[in-house]
N, C-alpha and C positions, 0 to 999 in steps of 0.2 A: 503493500501498498505507499502511495508517495505521500511523504509529508506534508501536512496544511499549511499553507503560506496566510501569513498573521501581518496585517497592514495597519501602520497606523497612521492616520490621516490627521493633522494638527493644525487647527486655523491659527495663522500668525496674525491677523487684524480683525475687528469687531465690524460684524456687517449683519444686516438685519436677516433674519432667519440663515444666518451662513451656515450654522451645521446641518440644518435641513436641506439647505440647498446644496450643500457640499454631498450629502448623502443621495440625493437624486444624480449628481454627475457621477458618483462612484455606480449609481445603480444603470444608467443608460450606459455606459461603458462595459458592464460585466452582460447587459442583456445584449448590446449590440455584436460583444463576444460568443453567444448564443449558449451562455448560461442561464440556469434557473437562480432565483434570487430570493431569500427570506430577508426582509428588512423588519428587525427587531427594535422595537420601538419602548419607552419609559411605561405609558399609559395608552387607553382606548383615544384621549383626547389629542395625543401626539401622531397617534395611528392614522385619526382622521384630518390632520393637519397636512399630513405627508400624501395621501392618498388625493387631497386636492391638488397639492403642489406638484404629484407628480403629472397632472393633467396641464399644467401650466406653465413648470419653470421653463421649459424650451419651445421657441415657435416651430423648430424645424425638427422634432421629434416626436413620437408616439410609443408610450412606454405601456402594453397590454398589464393590468394589474388588478389584484382585488383585495380585499380586507378578508385576513383570515380569520374564521369563525370557527373553527373546527371541521366544519363542511365545505371548503373551499376547493375547487376544482383543481387537483394538482397539475392539470394541463395549463394553466394559465403560468407563463414565465416569472412574474413576480407577486408575491406575497407580502402582505403587512400585516405583521399582529405584534400585540405586546405580552406575549407569553413567550418563555425561552424556545428557541429553536428545535426542532424536534430532528431527530436523526431521519434520512432520507427527505425530508420536507425539501430541502432544495442542494445546489453546489455550493453557492454563495452566500454568506451571512453578510449584510451590513448591518452594522450594530450603531444604533444612537442611544441603546439603553445604558445603564449605568452599571451594569456587571457583566463580566465576561463569560462568553462561550463556553461553559464547565464541558460541554459535547463535542468541543473543537475538532476532534479526531474525525468526526462523520462526516466533515466537510472540505472541500477542495481548498477555500481561502475565506477568510476572515477579514473583512474591514472594519475596523474600528473608527469613530468620528469623534472627534474630541473637539468641543467650542474653545473659546477664545476667553472665556473670564475664568477664575480663578478655581470657584467649584468645579468647572468641567476639567478643567486641567489636573486636579486634583481626582477625581474619577478616573480620568485617564491614566494617571500615574498608577493607581491601585490596579487597573485592568493589564497595565504593562507587566508590571509586578508579577501577577499571576502567571500569566503566559511565560515569563521568564524563567520562573519558578518551577514551571513543569519540564523546562530546557529547550523551550521553542526558540527558533531563529525570529527576529522581529524585524520590521523595516518601518522606519518611522519616514512621513513625508510633509514637510512644512508646506501649508498652501495658505496662497491670499487669494480671495476672490475678488 
């Protein structure tokens, strides 16, 4: 089995909805590369915000997606949910949640999105430490939107 790839995308500047817009860009790239994606959010409200944003964040792209309600169609390439990702639910997890993906070995790639403010950065450091303590190689990308 191939090792999971874990990337941290850290915002370098404050931007309105920056963390969520960055997640949409990562999802767009993964979708266009042919991967199924699970977008893990903090709560149902954030799932709704991202559901709306995926329809409008880019004039030139369409990303088929659905809110994951436990009965979601697994043929839809992008699913959004606030429950931890389940094994077999997707190849790629894009996480804007506050916890690490504990079942990381069942995915090809984990993309952790870290916002600009200090609370976001502390949460990101905690997730980074979790993966590092598992002996995983991590990549960090500093992003300005």
